N, C-alpha and C positions, 0 to 999 in steps of 0.2 A: 504494500500500500504506500501511497505518497502523502506527505503532510505539507501543506502550504500555509504560509503566513500572508493574510490579506489585511486590508486596512481596517476591517470591522470584525474579523473573526479568524480563527484557525479552521482550516478545512482539510478533511481527510478524503482522499480518493481511493476507492476500493472497487476494482473492476470498472464498470461504467457508471458507478454511482458516486455522488459527492455528499459528504456529511459535514455539517457545521458544528463547531465546538466553541460557541461564543463566550461561554463562561469559564473556559479553561485558560489559565495563564500560560504564555509561551515559555517562560523560563521554568515553570513547574514541569511542563511537558518534557523539555529537553534535558532536564536533570535526571529523569527517571531511567533506571536501568531495565525496567520492564515495559518500555514504551510501546513495543509492538502488541504485547498482551493487553495493556491498558486500552489502547485504541480499539482492539478487537472486542473487548468487553463492553466498551461504550457503545459501539455499533450494535452489538448483539442485544444489549439491554434496551435499545430503542431510545436512548437519551439524546442521540444526535439527530438533528433535523435533516431529512433527506430532501432532494429536489433543489439543492442550493446550486446556483450557477455563478460563475465569475469570468472576467476577461483578463487577458495578460496585463492590462493596465492596472488591475487591482493588486497585482503581486508586489509584495515587499521582500527585501532580502530576508532569508529565513534565520534571523539572528536577533537575540535580545541582549541580555547581559553577558553573553558568552564571549570569551576571548577567541581570536583566531591565531593559531600557530602554524608553522610550516616546517617541513623537512626538506633538506637539500641533498643533492648528489645521490639520489636513490635509483637513478637510471644511468647507464653507461654513457648515453648521449649527453646528458647533462654534465657529467664528469668531464667529458672531452671538451665541451663548449666552454666551461668555466676555467679549465686549465688554459685554454687558448686565450681567453679574454684577459686573464690575470698574468700571463707570461711576462709581459714587459715590466710588471711591477714586482717581479720576483716571487709571486705567490702561486705559480702554476702547479707546483707539486703539492700544495696544501690539499687541493681537491682530490687528487689521487689517493692521498693518505686517508682522507675522510671516506672515500669510496671503499677502501680496503679495510678500514677500521671496524671494530665491533661497535663502538659508540657512534650513533648517527649524528648528523648536523641537524639541530633543531633551533628555530628562532621565532621570536614573536613577530606577528604580522599586522594585526589590526584589532581594534574594537569596533563596535557596531557603527559608530558615526563615520567611519572611514570605509564602510562596506557598501557596495552597490548591489542591487538586485537585478534580475533578468529584465532587459528592456531599458535599463538605466545606463548612465554614463560612467566610464572610468577615465582616469586622467594619466597623462604623461607629464613628467616633471619639466618645468620651464628651463631648468639648468642642465638638462640632459639632451644628448643628441642621438642616443641609441637605445631605443625602448622596444620591448617585446612583451606579449602576453605569455604566461606559462599555464597551460591547461592541465588541471590536476584533479584526480579523484580526491574528494575531501570526506573525511570521517566525521560523523557526529559521535561524540564520546560523552557518556553520562558522567555524573559526578563521581560515580563509583569506579570509573575507568573502563567500563564496558562499552564496546562499539555497538551502537543501537541503530545506526542509519548511515546513509551516504548522500552527499550532494556533489555538485560540480563547483570547482573553484577556479578563479582566474587570478593568478599571482603576478600582478603587473610588476615589471622589473626594468630598472635602468642599468643596462649592461656596461655602459661606459663608466659609470660611477663605481660600480663594484669592481670592474676590471682595473681601475686606477689604483685601488688599494683594497684588499679584502676586508680591512677594518671599516670601510665605508658601507658595508652591507646594510646596516639599518637605514641609511639615507637612500640607498638604491631600492629598498623594499617597502619602507614605511612612510606614507604621506597620505594626504586626503584623497579618497577614492582610488586607493592603490590595490583594492581587492574587490572581487565580485563573488557572490555565492548564489546558487539557485539552479533551476527555477523553484524547486521544492526539495524535500528530503524523502528519499526512498527509505522507508522504515522496515527493517527486516533483521531477524536474528541470524541470518545466513550470510556467510562471506561471499563476496562476488567472485565469480569464476575467473580464472587467469586469462581466459579468452576474451574477457570484457575489453572492448576497444574504446579508445579516447580519440575523437576526431576534432581537428581544429581547422577552421576555414576563416581567412581574413579577406574581406572584400573592400575595395576602394572604388567609389563611384559606380557600384554595381558589378565590378569586375573582380574576380578572385586574383589576389596578388600573392597569396601563400596558402598552402593546404598541407596538412601533415596528419599522420595517424600512428598510433602505437597501441600496445595492449598491456594489461596488468602483468602478463607473463614476463615482461622486460624489467619489472621492478626487482631490484636486488634484495631490498628489505621488506619484510612482511608488515602489514599494517599494525598488528598487535604488538610487534616488537617496538615500533615507533611510539605507540601509546604507552608502553611500559616505561620507556625512558622518560617520556614527557611527564608522567605521573610520579616519578621517583621522588622529587622534592617540590612538586607543585600541586596545589589543590585547586579544584574548579567547582565551587558550590553550585553553579548553574550549568555545569557541563562545558564543553568546549568544541571547537572545530579544529581539525588538523589536516592541512593540505599535505599530500603525500609525495610531492615532487613531480617533475615533468620529464617526459621522454621525447618531447617535441620541441625542437629549437630551430627557429628560422636561420638562414645563412647570415654571415656577418654583413652582407650588403643590404640586409633588410632592416628597416626601422618603422615603427608605427607612425601614422600621421593623423592629425585631427580629422575627424569625420569617418575614420575606418570603422567597419563593422566586424566584430569578433564573435564567432559562433563556435561554441564548444559543446559537443554531443557525447554523452555517455549513456548508452541504453543499458538498463531500463530506467535511468533517472530522468532523462529528457535532454533539452538543449538550453544552454545558458547563452543569452545574446546580450552583448554590450556594445556601446558606441564610444569612441575616443573623443575626448575634448581637451 
C-alpha cells in the first residue's frame, strides 16, 4: 500500500481504493514500527473514509518532523565519479577507502523546510557551476530502527564544490530545496527485490538531455546495515528518512540548468518529478 501526505489529510492507497486518515498525525504514523499493520487494521475496521480523491497538486513532501540523512559511495559508479571529481584536491583515494571500508559514509541532508515534494521545485546553488541530481531509493525508518517503507529521493549535489575539497561536502549537499522526496511512501514489511530498477530522465525544453538506469543489485551495502550504523549513536523520536546512495551519475560535461525537469521512477513506488530553479 502507499501512504500520501496531502494538504488536508493523510491518504492510504490500497489496490484501486483510497482511504482518508484525517485525524491521524503524520509524525505519529511515521514513528510506528508496525505501520503496515496499523494501516491494514484501520482499513479493515472501516475507520477510514473511502471514495477520497486527490490530484498531484494536492501532494506534499511526505515528511514532518523527521530528519533526512544520506549514505554515500554505496555504488561503484558513485565511487568512481567522486574519486575523479576530488582528484585535483588530493582526496581521490578517500572515496575508494570508504567504498572498501566496513563503516559506510553517512551524512545529514535536510529537515522538512528544505525538502520539496513531487511537482515542486528544487534548487541549484548560485555559487556552483556543476550540479546534478542523485536519484536514490530512500528508506522510511521508524523510531525503533525498523525499515517500514520506501520512497524516492533526489539528493541534489554541487559536484564542483565537493570536488574542490571533500570537507566542503555539507555546502555541496545542504541548502534550501536541496532535497526532494515523494510522491508517497510504499508501506511494506518486505524488502525490495534486487531487480528493482531506478530510472532517471532529465528533460530540457521538452527534450531529454540525460537518461540513466541502475538497479538495487548494484548496491554494495544493504539497507539494514546503513540503518544500523545510523542508529548507533543517534535517536529519531519521529523516525527518519535515509537516502541510500546513487548509481546514476551524468558525465562530467553535464550540469543542470534552471527550468530542467527531473523524473525519477522506482516501481512500485511511483515517479518523483521536480523542476530546477
